[in-house]
C-alpha positions as CSV (number, residue, x, y, z in Angstrom):
1,M,-27.1,11.6,36.3
2,K,-27.0,14.6,33.8
3,R,-25.3,13.4,30.5
4,G,-24.1,16.2,28.2
5,K,-23.9,16.6,24.4
6,N,-20.5,14.6,24.1
7,Y,-21.9,11.9,25.9
8,F,-24.8,11.3,23.0
9,V,-22.5,11.9,20.1
10,K,-20.2,8.8,21.3
11,F,-23.4,6.9,22.2
12,T,-24.4,7.5,18.5
13,I,-21.4,6.4,16.9
14,T,-20.8,3.2,18.9
15,V,-24.3,1.7,18.3
16,L,-23.9,2.6,14.5
17,F,-23.4,-0.5,12.5
18,A,-23.7,-3.3,15.2
19,G,-21.2,-1.7,17.6
20,A,-18.5,-0.5,15.1
21,V,-16.8,2.7,16.1
22,L,-16.4,4.3,12.7
23,L,-14.2,7.5,11.8
24,T,-15.5,10.5,10.3
25,E,-15.3,11.1,6.8
26,A,-13.2,14.2,7.4
27,Q,-11.0,12.1,9.8
28,V,-10.5,9.4,6.9
29,A,-9.8,12.1,4.5
30,S,-7.2,14.0,6.5
31,Q,-5.2,10.9,7.4
32,G,-5.4,10.0,3.6
33,K,-5.5,6.5,4.2
34,F,-8.4,4.5,2.0
35,P,-8.8,0.8,1.7
36,M,-6.9,-0.7,-1.5
37,I,-9.3,-1.8,-4.2
38,S,-9.6,-5.4,-5.6
39,A,-11.3,-5.6,-8.8
40,H,-13.5,-8.5,-8.7
41,R,-12.8,-10.6,-11.9
42,G,-11.7,-7.3,-13.2
43,A,-13.6,-4.7,-14.0
44,S,-16.6,-7.0,-14.5
45,R,-19.6,-4.3,-14.8
46,N,-17.4,-2.8,-17.9
47,A,-16.2,-6.1,-20.0
48,P,-16.5,-9.9,-19.9
49,E,-15.2,-11.3,-16.4
50,N,-11.8,-12.7,-16.0
51,T,-10.8,-11.5,-19.5
52,I,-7.8,-9.3,-20.4
53,A,-10.3,-6.6,-21.6
54,A,-11.9,-6.7,-17.7
55,F,-8.5,-6.7,-16.2
56,S,-7.2,-3.7,-18.4
57,R,-10.2,-1.6,-17.6
58,A,-10.0,-2.2,-13.8
59,I,-6.4,-1.1,-14.2
60,K,-7.4,2.2,-16.1
61,L,-10.0,2.8,-13.0
62,G,-7.4,2.7,-10.6
63,A,-7.5,-1.0,-8.9
64,D,-4.6,-1.8,-6.8
65,F,-5.5,-6.0,-7.0
66,I,-7.0,-7.6,-10.1
67,E,-9.0,-10.9,-8.6
68,I,-8.3,-13.9,-11.0
69,D,-10.2,-17.3,-10.6
70,V,-7.6,-19.9,-11.4
71,R,-8.3,-23.6,-12.5
72,T,-6.7,-26.8,-14.3
73,T,-7.6,-27.8,-17.6
74,A,-7.6,-31.4,-18.9
75,D,-3.9,-31.1,-19.6
76,A,-2.6,-29.3,-16.6
77,A,-2.9,-25.7,-18.0
78,Q,-3.8,-23.0,-15.2
79,V,-6.6,-21.0,-16.9
80,I,-8.5,-18.1,-15.6
81,M,-12.2,-19.0,-15.1
82,H,-14.7,-18.8,-12.3
83,D,-17.1,-21.8,-12.8
84,G,-16.0,-25.0,-12.9
85,S,-18.3,-25.6,-16.1
86,L,-17.2,-23.3,-19.1
87,K,-21.0,-22.9,-20.2
88,R,-22.1,-19.9,-18.6
89,T,-19.6,-17.5,-20.2
90,T,-18.6,-19.5,-23.2
91,G,-21.6,-21.7,-24.3
92,L,-19.6,-25.0,-24.2
93,D,-21.4,-27.3,-21.7
94,A,-18.4,-29.2,-20.5
95,K,-16.1,-28.7,-17.2
96,V,-12.9,-27.1,-17.2
97,E,-10.7,-29.9,-15.8
98,K,-12.1,-32.1,-18.4
99,T,-11.3,-29.6,-21.3
100,T,-8.0,-29.2,-23.1
101,L,-6.1,-25.6,-23.4
102,A,-6.3,-25.9,-26.9
103,S,-10.3,-26.4,-27.1
104,I,-11.1,-23.8,-24.7
105,Q,-9.0,-21.1,-26.5
106,E,-10.8,-21.8,-29.3
107,L,-13.9,-20.3,-27.6
108,S,-15.4,-16.8,-27.0
109,A,-15.0,-15.9,-23.4
110,G,-16.9,-12.3,-24.2
111,Q,-20.0,-12.8,-26.7
112,W,-22.2,-13.4,-23.9
113,F,-21.4,-9.8,-22.6
114,G,-21.5,-8.4,-26.0
115,E,-20.6,-8.5,-29.5
116,D,-17.8,-6.2,-28.9
117,F,-16.0,-8.7,-27.2
118,R,-16.9,-11.7,-29.1
119,M,-13.0,-12.2,-29.7
120,A,-12.0,-12.3,-26.0
121,K,-10.3,-15.8,-25.0
122,V,-10.2,-17.3,-21.9
123,P,-6.4,-16.4,-20.7
124,T,-3.9,-18.5,-19.0
125,L,-2.1,-17.7,-15.8
126,E,0.9,-16.8,-17.7
127,E,-0.9,-14.4,-20.2
128,V,-2.5,-12.6,-17.4
129,C,0.7,-12.2,-15.3
130,E,2.7,-11.3,-18.5
131,F,-0.4,-8.5,-19.1
132,V,0.0,-7.2,-15.6
133,R,3.9,-7.2,-15.7
134,K,3.7,-5.0,-18.6
135,E,1.2,-2.8,-17.7
136,N,3.6,-2.5,-14.5
137,R,6.6,-1.7,-16.4
138,T,4.8,0.7,-18.8
139,N,2.7,2.8,-16.3
140,G,5.0,3.0,-13.4
141,Q,2.4,1.1,-11.6
142,S,2.0,-1.6,-8.9
143,V,-1.0,-3.8,-9.5
144,K,-1.0,-6.9,-7.8
145,L,-2.7,-10.1,-8.2
146,Y,-5.7,-11.5,-6.0
147,V,-5.5,-15.2,-7.0
148,D,-8.6,-17.5,-6.1
149,C,-7.5,-21.1,-5.9
150,K,-10.4,-22.7,-7.3
151,D,-8.8,-25.7,-8.4
152,I,-5.0,-25.4,-9.0
153,N,-1.8,-26.9,-9.4
154,T,-0.1,-24.8,-6.6
155,G,3.2,-25.8,-7.5
156,E,2.8,-24.6,-11.2
157,V,1.0,-21.4,-9.8
158,V,3.8,-20.5,-7.3
159,R,6.3,-20.9,-10.2
160,I,4.3,-19.0,-13.0
161,L,4.3,-16.0,-10.4
162,N,7.6,-16.2,-9.0
163,Q,8.9,-16.3,-13.1
164,Y,7.0,-13.0,-13.8
165,S,7.8,-11.2,-10.4
166,L,4.4,-11.3,-9.1
167,L,4.5,-13.8,-6.5
168,D,5.8,-11.6,-3.3
169,S,3.0,-9.0,-4.2
170,A,0.3,-11.5,-4.6
171,V,-2.6,-12.7,-2.1
172,F,-3.6,-16.4,-2.4
173,Y,-7.2,-16.8,-1.2
174,G,-8.4,-20.8,-0.6
175,D,-9.3,-23.2,2.1
176,L,-6.6,-24.1,4.4
177,V,-5.8,-27.2,2.7
178,V,-4.7,-25.5,-0.6
179,L,-3.1,-22.5,1.1
180,K,-0.9,-25.1,3.4
181,E,0.0,-26.8,0.1
182,I,1.4,-23.1,-1.2
183,R,3.3,-22.6,2.1
184,K,5.1,-25.7,1.3
185,F,6.4,-24.1,-2.1
186,S,6.9,-20.7,-0.7
187,D,7.4,-19.2,2.6
188,R,7.0,-15.6,1.2
189,A,3.4,-16.3,-0.4
190,R,0.8,-14.0,1.1
191,L,-2.1,-16.2,2.2
192,M,-5.6,-15.2,2.9
193,P,-8.0,-17.7,4.4
194,A,-11.6,-16.7,5.4
195,Y,-11.9,-15.6,8.9
196,P,-12.3,-18.2,11.1
197,G,-13.9,-16.8,14.0
198,K,-12.4,-15.6,17.6
199,E,-11.9,-18.9,18.7
200,K,-9.9,-20.3,15.7
201,M,-8.2,-17.3,14.8
202,K,-4.9,-17.7,17.0
203,K,-4.8,-21.4,15.5
204,V,-5.1,-20.6,12.3
205,I,-2.4,-17.6,12.2
206,H,-0.4,-20.3,13.9
207,K,-0.6,-23.0,11.4
208,I,-0.3,-20.8,8.3
209,K,0.9,-17.1,9.2
210,P,-1.6,-15.6,6.9
211,Y,-1.2,-12.3,5.6
212,A,-4.6,-11.2,5.9
213,F,-8.4,-12.6,6.5
214,D,-11.1,-12.5,4.2
215,V,-13.9,-11.2,6.8
216,S,-17.9,-11.4,5.7
217,P,-19.0,-7.9,5.4
218,S,-21.6,-8.7,7.8
219,D,-19.2,-9.7,10.4
220,L,-17.4,-6.4,9.9
221,S,-16.6,-4.9,13.4
222,E,-14.1,-2.5,15.0
223,E,-13.4,-5.7,17.6
224,I,-12.8,-8.3,14.4
225,I,-10.8,-5.7,12.8
226,S,-8.8,-4.5,15.9
227,M,-8.0,-8.2,16.9
228,C,-6.7,-8.9,13.2
229,H,-4.7,-6.0,13.3
230,M,-3.3,-6.4,16.8
231,N,-1.9,-10.0,15.3
232,G,-0.2,-8.5,12.7
233,V,-3.4,-9.7,10.0
234,R,-5.0,-7.6,7.2
235,V,-8.6,-7.5,7.0
236,F,-9.9,-7.9,3.2
237,S,-13.5,-8.0,2.6
238,D,-15.7,-9.0,-0.2
239,L,-18.4,-6.3,-0.6
240,L,-20.2,-7.9,-3.4
241,G,-23.8,-8.2,-4.5
242,E,-26.3,-6.6,-1.8
243,Y,-23.1,-5.3,-0.1
244,D,-21.7,-3.7,-3.3
245,R,-22.8,0.0,-2.5
246,P,-21.5,3.5,-1.3
247,E,-23.2,3.2,2.3
248,V,-21.5,-0.2,2.8
249,Y,-17.9,1.1,1.2
250,R,-18.3,4.2,4.1
251,K,-18.6,1.6,7.0
252,A,-15.7,-0.4,5.9
253,I,-13.7,2.7,5.2
254,G,-14.6,4.1,8.7
255,L,-13.7,0.7,10.2
256,H,-10.2,0.8,8.5
257,V,-10.3,-2.5,6.4
258,D,-7.2,-2.6,4.5
259,L,-8.8,-3.6,1.2
260,I,-12.3,-3.5,-0.9
261,Q,-13.2,-6.2,-3.1
262,T,-15.9,-4.7,-5.8
263,D,-17.9,-5.4,-8.7
264,D,-17.9,-1.7,-9.3
265,V,-14.4,0.4,-9.0
266,S,-15.7,3.4,-10.3
267,A,-18.5,3.7,-7.7
268,L,-15.9,2.6,-4.8
269,M,-13.6,5.5,-6.2
270,N,-16.3,8.0,-6.4
271,T,-17.0,7.5,-2.5
272,Y,-13.4,7.9,-1.9
273,N,-13.5,11.2,-3.8
274,E,-16.6,12.5,-1.7
275,F,-14.5,11.3,1.4
276,K,-11.8,13.6,0.0
277,K,-13.8,16.4,-0.6
278,T,-14.4,16.7,3.3
279,T,-10.5,17.1,4.4
280,P,-10.4,20.5,6.2
281,E,-8.8,23.4,4.3
């Protein structure tokens, strides 16, 4: 059977990226639709992670979300810290859950990154919310919080975000146990569990009515994204580590993911700008 040029073009696009059917750069640019950007632990390549300095830089670079890791101290304060231990970023060999807020706030959360940041502290959730609200009001922005629920007091976290008018726009990532707990405190909260696979997807949607699924970059495909979108669920993907590079950004953009999380907001923005240059005159 004779096969023309169009057949081979379609075949090539279909097999690219493990069966993903991608939009061309010109198609994406002409639609003007790019995934939202989440700055992983803030602009963590420009400033010490999970500090106000990193969050400020992320906002200046154009992030739509800043991702924060929330943990509970010995005296029940909600602080922003990725690790369960304070050692890597503050030097204190102690667990967050065993340390009081006053003790934590005596530490430098930035000296490990560079002397310019030695005065940076571990912020509380209230401090981050106050900072984001002020930035949004001052600059007319709508930066949102991507809350990674490491070890949280669910009711307190919901209360704080609601107090600062950030609850309705925030997204909560965590396991199903903590997300169900958050749902008890707020029927408005935007929940995001990890993508559970095709077989369990409908069950999870029925249980917690997620706003989005966190889909691993290795699982991104037209089929999975279409299934999520058809069920009214957005697709967020962490393009971190080996996936945090332009060719993977392009794949995710072409597949119409809804949000890309990155450690390198500048590189992702540069990729968006490259797409925009392909817009037909």
